[in-house]
Short mmCIF file of the C-alpha atoms (twelve columns), coordinates in Angstrom:
data_MODEL
# 
_entry.id   MODEL 
# 
loop_
_atom_site.group_PDB 
_atom_site.id 
_atom_site.type_symbol 
_atom_site.label_atom_id 
_atom_site.label_alt_id 
_atom_site.label_comp_id 
_atom_site.label_asym_id 
_atom_site.label_seq_id 
_atom_site.Cartn_x 
_atom_site.Cartn_y 
_atom_site.Cartn_z 
_atom_site.pdbx_PDB_model_num 
ATOM 1   C CA . MET A 1   97.821  125.933 99.126  1 
ATOM 2   C CA . ILE A 2   97.696  123.462 96.256  1 
ATOM 3   C CA . TYR A 3   95.588  120.368 96.888  1 
ATOM 4   C CA . LEU A 4   96.724  117.416 94.775  1 
ATOM 5   C CA . ILE A 5   94.388  114.425 94.353  1 
ATOM 6   C CA . GLY A 6   95.862  111.444 92.564  1 
ATOM 7   C CA . GLY A 7   94.776  107.863 92.175  1 
ATOM 8   C CA . ALA A 8   93.763  105.039 89.927  1 
ATOM 9   C CA . PRO A 9   91.001  105.630 87.375  1 
ATOM 10  C CA . ARG A 10  87.427  105.401 88.686  1 
ATOM 11  C CA . CYS A 11  88.380  105.835 92.357  1 
ATOM 12  C CA . GLY A 12  86.496  109.063 93.114  1 
ATOM 13  C CA . LYS A 13  89.089  111.758 92.434  1 
ATOM 14  C CA . THR A 14  86.654  114.074 90.632  1 
ATOM 15  C CA . THR A 15  83.930  113.432 93.217  1 
ATOM 16  C CA . LEU A 16  86.353  114.385 95.999  1 
ATOM 17  C CA . ALA A 17  87.567  117.481 94.131  1 
ATOM 18  C CA . LYS A 18  83.986  118.668 93.628  1 
ATOM 19  C CA . SER A 19  83.156  118.007 97.281  1 
ATOM 20  C CA . ILE A 20  86.153  119.969 98.577  1 
ATOM 21  C CA . SER A 21  85.559  122.758 96.078  1 
ATOM 22  C CA . LYS A 22  81.961  123.137 97.185  1 
ATOM 23  C CA . LYS A 23  82.727  122.894 100.911 1 
ATOM 24  C CA . PHE A 24  85.682  125.287 100.978 1 
ATOM 25  C CA . GLY A 25  85.028  127.418 97.884  1 
ATOM 26  C CA . ILE A 26  88.274  126.369 96.196  1 
ATOM 27  C CA . PRO A 27  88.475  126.188 92.370  1 
ATOM 28  C CA . TRP A 28  89.643  122.943 90.784  1 
ATOM 29  C CA . ILE A 29  90.825  121.511 87.495  1 
ATOM 30  C CA . SER A 30  91.234  118.014 86.094  1 
ATOM 31  C CA . THR A 31  94.589  116.952 84.683  1 
ATOM 32  C CA . ASP A 32  92.658  115.531 81.728  1 
ATOM 33  C CA . MET A 33  91.925  119.120 80.750  1 
ATOM 34  C CA . LEU A 34  95.583  120.074 81.122  1 
ATOM 35  C CA . GLU A 35  96.509  117.130 78.916  1 
ATOM 36  C CA . VAL A 36  94.127  118.281 76.183  1 
ATOM 37  C CA . VAL A 37  95.758  121.717 76.227  1 
ATOM 38  C CA . THR A 38  99.287  120.287 75.927  1 
ATOM 39  C CA . ILE A 39  98.314  118.211 72.878  1 
ATOM 40  C CA . ALA A 40  97.822  121.404 70.858  1 
ATOM 41  C CA . TYR A 41  101.556 122.094 71.132  1 
ATOM 42  C CA . MET A 42  102.741 118.664 69.969  1 
ATOM 43  C CA . THR A 43  103.499 117.175 66.594  1 
ATOM 44  C CA . LYS A 44  101.842 113.880 65.700  1 
ATOM 45  C CA . LYS A 45  105.146 112.077 66.293  1 
ATOM 46  C CA . GLN A 46  105.526 113.647 69.742  1 
ATOM 47  C CA . TRP A 47  101.927 112.798 70.629  1 
ATOM 48  C CA . ASN A 48  102.356 109.153 69.591  1 
ATOM 49  C CA . LYS A 49  105.423 108.892 71.826  1 
ATOM 50  C CA . THR A 50  104.039 110.635 74.906  1 
ATOM 51  C CA . HIS A 51  100.464 109.321 74.759  1 
ATOM 52  C CA . PRO A 52  100.757 105.529 74.458  1 
ATOM 53  C CA . TYR A 53  97.504  104.925 76.318  1 
ATOM 54  C CA . SER A 54  95.498  107.240 74.057  1 
ATOM 55  C CA . LEU A 55  97.144  105.692 71.003  1 
ATOM 56  C CA . LEU A 56  96.054  102.206 72.073  1 
ATOM 57  C CA . ARG A 57  92.524  103.467 72.732  1 
ATOM 58  C CA . ARG A 58  92.344  104.891 69.227  1 
ATOM 59  C CA . GLN A 59  93.312  101.518 67.807  1 
ATOM 60  C CA . LEU A 60  90.961  99.547  70.086  1 
ATOM 61  C CA . LYS A 61  87.976  101.844 70.441  1 
ATOM 62  C CA . THR A 62  85.528  99.860  72.549  1 
ATOM 63  C CA . ASN A 63  86.222  98.926  76.153  1 
ATOM 64  C CA . ASP A 64  85.423  95.298  75.364  1 
ATOM 65  C CA . GLN A 65  88.099  95.172  72.649  1 
ATOM 66  C CA . PHE A 66  90.644  97.110  74.661  1 
ATOM 67  C CA . TYR A 67  90.421  95.152  77.914  1 
ATOM 68  C CA . ASN A 68  90.153  91.804  76.130  1 
ATOM 69  C CA . ILE A 69  93.388  92.334  74.207  1 
ATOM 70  C CA . VAL A 70  95.552  94.506  76.484  1 
ATOM 71  C CA . SER A 71  96.650  93.176  79.895  1 
ATOM 72  C CA . SER A 72  96.088  95.079  83.135  1 
ATOM 73  C CA . GLN A 73  99.823  95.501  83.661  1 
ATOM 74  C CA . LYS A 74  100.283 96.846  80.132  1 
ATOM 75  C CA . ILE A 75  97.495  99.393  80.670  1 
ATOM 76  C CA . VAL A 76  99.017  100.490 83.970  1 
ATOM 77  C CA . ASN A 77  102.425 100.873 82.347  1 
ATOM 78  C CA . VAL A 78  101.134 103.073 79.522  1 
ATOM 79  C CA . LEU A 79  99.050  105.146 81.939  1 
ATOM 80  C CA . LYS A 80  102.155 105.766 84.056  1 
ATOM 81  C CA . GLN A 81  104.086 106.761 80.940  1 
ATOM 82  C CA . GLN A 82  101.338 109.037 79.639  1 
ATOM 83  C CA . ALA A 83  100.992 110.722 83.028  1 
ATOM 84  C CA . LYS A 84  104.429 112.253 82.511  1 
ATOM 85  C CA . SER A 85  103.193 114.179 79.451  1 
ATOM 86  C CA . THR A 86  101.259 116.525 81.717  1 
ATOM 87  C CA . PHE A 87  103.866 117.054 84.456  1 
ATOM 88  C CA . ALA A 88  105.017 120.404 83.052  1 
ATOM 89  C CA . ALA A 89  101.449 121.705 82.769  1 
ATOM 90  C CA . ILE A 90  100.669 120.647 86.348  1 
ATOM 91  C CA . ASP A 91  103.872 122.320 87.521  1 
ATOM 92  C CA . MET A 92  102.919 125.547 85.747  1 
ATOM 93  C CA . ALA A 93  99.378  125.517 87.116  1 
ATOM 94  C CA . ALA A 94  100.670 124.918 90.638  1 
ATOM 95  C CA . ILE A 95  103.339 127.614 90.701  1 
ATOM 96  C CA . SER A 96  101.013 130.161 89.096  1 
ATOM 97  C CA . GLU A 97  98.501  129.722 91.906  1 
ATOM 98  C CA . ILE A 98  101.209 129.602 94.587  1 
ATOM 99  C CA . LYS A 99  102.671 132.907 93.390  1 
ATOM 100 C CA . ASP A 100 99.212  134.496 93.485  1 
ATOM 101 C CA . GLY A 101 98.598  133.110 96.963  1 
ATOM 102 C CA . ASN A 102 95.553  131.117 95.860  1 
ATOM 103 C CA . ASP A 103 94.155  127.822 97.057  1 
ATOM 104 C CA . TYR A 104 93.645  125.429 94.154  1 
ATOM 105 C CA . ILE A 105 92.722  121.787 93.584  1 
ATOM 106 C CA . ILE A 106 94.314  119.679 90.842  1 
ATOM 107 C CA . GLU A 107 93.027  116.120 90.394  1 
ATOM 108 C CA . GLY A 108 93.700  113.258 88.026  1 
ATOM 109 C CA . TYR A 109 95.588  110.027 87.457  1 
ATOM 110 C CA . HIS A 110 98.478  112.155 86.140  1 
ATOM 111 C CA . ILE A 111 99.143  113.129 89.767  1 
ATOM 112 C CA . THR A 112 101.695 110.495 90.812  1 
ATOM 113 C CA . PRO A 113 103.790 110.173 93.989  1 
ATOM 114 C CA . GLN A 114 106.930 110.922 91.994  1 
ATOM 115 C CA . LEU A 115 105.419 114.127 90.620  1 
ATOM 116 C CA . THR A 116 104.197 115.323 94.012  1 
ATOM 117 C CA . GLN A 117 107.643 114.724 95.489  1 
ATOM 118 C CA . LYS A 118 109.248 116.805 92.730  1 
ATOM 119 C CA . LEU A 119 106.789 119.655 93.296  1 
ATOM 120 C CA . ILE A 120 107.298 119.587 97.055  1 
ATOM 121 C CA . LYS A 121 111.085 119.651 96.669  1 
ATOM 122 C CA . LYS A 122 110.814 122.483 94.160  1 
ATOM 123 C CA . TYR A 123 108.291 124.738 95.909  1 
ATOM 124 C CA . GLY A 124 108.166 123.553 99.514  1 
ATOM 125 C CA . GLN A 125 106.006 121.210 101.576 1 
ATOM 126 C CA . LYS A 126 104.040 124.148 103.022 1 
ATOM 127 C CA . ASN A 127 102.446 124.781 99.623  1 
ATOM 128 C CA . PHE A 128 100.968 121.297 99.090  1 
ATOM 129 C CA . LYS A 129 98.547  118.792 100.558 1 
ATOM 130 C CA . VAL A 130 98.466  115.436 98.786  1 
ATOM 131 C CA . ILE A 131 96.137  112.445 98.852  1 
ATOM 132 C CA . PHE A 132 95.818  109.313 96.711  1 
ATOM 133 C CA . LEU A 133 92.675  107.232 96.204  1 
ATOM 134 C CA . THR A 134 92.779  103.493 95.537  1 
ATOM 135 C CA . LYS A 135 90.536  100.462 94.920  1 
ATOM 136 C CA . PHE A 136 91.611  96.820  95.114  1 
ATOM 137 C CA . ASP A 137 88.425  94.736  94.952  1 
ATOM 138 C CA . ALA A 138 87.736  93.998  91.245  1 
ATOM 139 C CA . PRO A 139 84.414  92.115  91.743  1 
ATOM 140 C CA . LYS A 140 83.105  94.901  93.982  1 
ATOM 141 C CA . PHE A 141 84.254  97.460  91.431  1 
ATOM 142 C CA . ALA A 142 82.297  95.659  88.702  1 
ATOM 143 C CA . ILE A 143 79.128  95.844  90.807  1 
ATOM 144 C CA . ASN A 144 79.484  99.415  92.022  1 
ATOM 145 C CA . VAL A 145 80.319  100.873 88.609  1 
ATOM 146 C CA . HIS A 146 76.671  100.456 87.633  1 
ATOM 147 C CA . LYS A 147 75.719  102.891 90.407  1 
ATOM 148 C CA . SER A 148 77.484  105.713 88.593  1 
ATOM 149 C CA . ASN A 149 75.369  108.775 87.840  1 
ATOM 150 C CA . THR A 150 78.096  110.519 85.840  1 
ATOM 151 C CA . PRO A 151 76.733  111.965 82.559  1 
ATOM 152 C CA . ASN A 152 78.184  110.232 79.475  1 
ATOM 153 C CA . ASP A 153 80.072  107.735 81.623  1 
ATOM 154 C CA . TRP A 154 82.864  106.391 79.354  1 
ATOM 155 C CA . LEU A 155 82.906  102.962 80.969  1 
ATOM 156 C CA . LEU A 156 79.173  102.284 80.957  1 
ATOM 157 C CA . ALA A 157 78.650  103.810 77.509  1 
ATOM 158 C CA . GLY A 158 81.446  101.841 75.852  1 
ATOM 159 C CA . THR A 159 80.989  98.444  77.481  1 
ATOM 160 C CA . LYS A 160 78.621  95.618  76.521  1 
ATOM 161 C CA . ASN A 161 80.239  92.528  78.039  1 
ATOM 162 C CA . LYS A 162 79.886  92.222  81.806  1 
ATOM 163 C CA . GLU A 163 83.268  90.457  81.997  1 
ATOM 164 C CA . THR A 164 84.907  93.692  80.894  1 
ATOM 165 C CA . PHE A 165 83.898  95.435  84.112  1 
ATOM 166 C CA . ILE A 166 85.872  92.823  86.064  1 
ATOM 167 C CA . LYS A 167 88.895  93.386  83.817  1 
ATOM 168 C CA . VAL A 168 88.681  97.146  84.345  1 
ATOM 169 C CA . GLY A 169 88.506  96.480  88.079  1 
ATOM 170 C CA . GLU A 170 91.622  94.304  87.825  1 
ATOM 171 C CA . MET A 171 93.451  97.122  86.050  1 
ATOM 172 C CA . VAL A 172 92.359  99.594  88.740  1 
ATOM 173 C CA . SER A 173 93.565  97.161  91.411  1 
ATOM 174 C CA . CYS A 174 96.913  96.729  89.645  1 
ATOM 175 C CA . TYR A 175 97.355  100.501 89.405  1 
ATOM 176 C CA . SER A 176 96.316  100.918 93.044  1 
ATOM 177 C CA . HIS A 177 98.905  98.434  94.318  1 
ATOM 178 C CA . TRP A 178 101.679 100.307 92.526  1 
ATOM 179 C CA . LEU A 179 100.338 103.660 93.655  1 
ATOM 180 C CA . LYS A 180 100.013 102.664 97.314  1 
ATOM 181 C CA . LYS A 181 103.569 101.365 97.418  1 
ATOM 182 C CA . GLU A 182 104.943 104.559 95.870  1 
ATOM 183 C CA . ALA A 183 102.774 106.874 97.966  1 
ATOM 184 C CA . ILE A 184 103.838 105.225 101.211 1 
ATOM 185 C CA . LYS A 185 107.483 105.565 100.150 1 
ATOM 186 C CA . TYR A 186 107.027 109.335 99.954  1 
ATOM 187 C CA . GLY A 187 104.854 109.607 103.058 1 
ATOM 188 C CA . ALA A 188 101.650 110.577 101.228 1 
ATOM 189 C CA . LYS A 189 98.174  109.812 102.544 1 
ATOM 190 C CA . VAL A 190 96.341  106.941 100.830 1 
ATOM 191 C CA . LEU A 191 92.651  106.032 101.123 1 
ATOM 192 C CA . ASN A 192 91.071  102.718 100.121 1 
ATOM 193 C CA . MET A 193 87.794  103.654 98.435  1 
ATOM 194 C CA . ASP A 194 86.607  100.008 98.404  1 
ATOM 195 C CA . GLN A 195 85.447  100.647 101.927 1 
ATOM 196 C CA . ASP A 196 82.408  102.804 102.730 1 
ATOM 197 C CA . PHE A 197 82.772  105.307 99.876  1 
ATOM 198 C CA . LYS A 198 80.878  108.147 101.546 1 
ATOM 199 C CA . GLU A 199 82.821  107.667 104.761 1 
ATOM 200 C CA . GLN A 200 86.124  107.728 102.883 1 
ATOM 201 C CA . LEU A 201 85.078  110.982 101.215 1 
ATOM 202 C CA . ARG A 202 84.284  112.406 104.636 1 
ATOM 203 C CA . ILE A 203 87.701  111.358 105.923 1 
ATOM 204 C CA . ALA A 204 89.386  112.910 102.888 1 
ATOM 205 C CA . THR A 205 87.444  116.153 103.308 1 
ATOM 206 C CA . ASN A 206 88.369  116.323 107.003 1 
ATOM 207 C CA . PHE A 207 91.994  115.709 106.040 1 
ATOM 208 C CA . TRP A 208 91.991  118.915 103.997 1 
ATOM 209 C CA . ARG A 209 90.154  120.878 106.678 1 
ATOM 210 C CA . SER A 210 92.515  119.790 109.446 1 
ATOM 211 C CA . LYS A 211 95.528  120.801 107.384 1 
ATOM 212 C CA . ARG A 212 94.335  124.214 106.267 1 
# 
């Protein structure tokens, strides 16, 4: 069984993957890692075309610069485009584990409803369990982000202006609205992580357990 965890940035995908991995003894991988691997096989021209989000981040290095200049909708659009660059790697990782009969967790924003639908059509519903995590409350996001205990947190380390945290929250909300609409269209489970975060993690963990 392949467990796919998608969602907007900063919604708890990695936290959920770690929790499920620890509880059920299932290995996991982040799509960010798969993306890094695929870059090694691209020319600079190909990378510039398939990684518009990363290209913008190279040009606008600090979070304050980036979120002050680039709109939430623009960021969401380039994230959606960049997600496609890793589809083939996710497909390969999934089918490799399916053929070996292994349980495996793949998490990351690259996991989109469209991708999960393609994988299910290609390899069968019985081989996948899918969930998407969302957040819609930008002010609450800006407050809760400071509770992060993630080592080398990219958002906290690269942000000086408190207004930027609100703008990141607005981007996450924008992404979440699109994601929820698409996930519902394909019948995938969606959790709102604005609500009691620990309780939502418990619900997500029970979702996997009940479907095993």
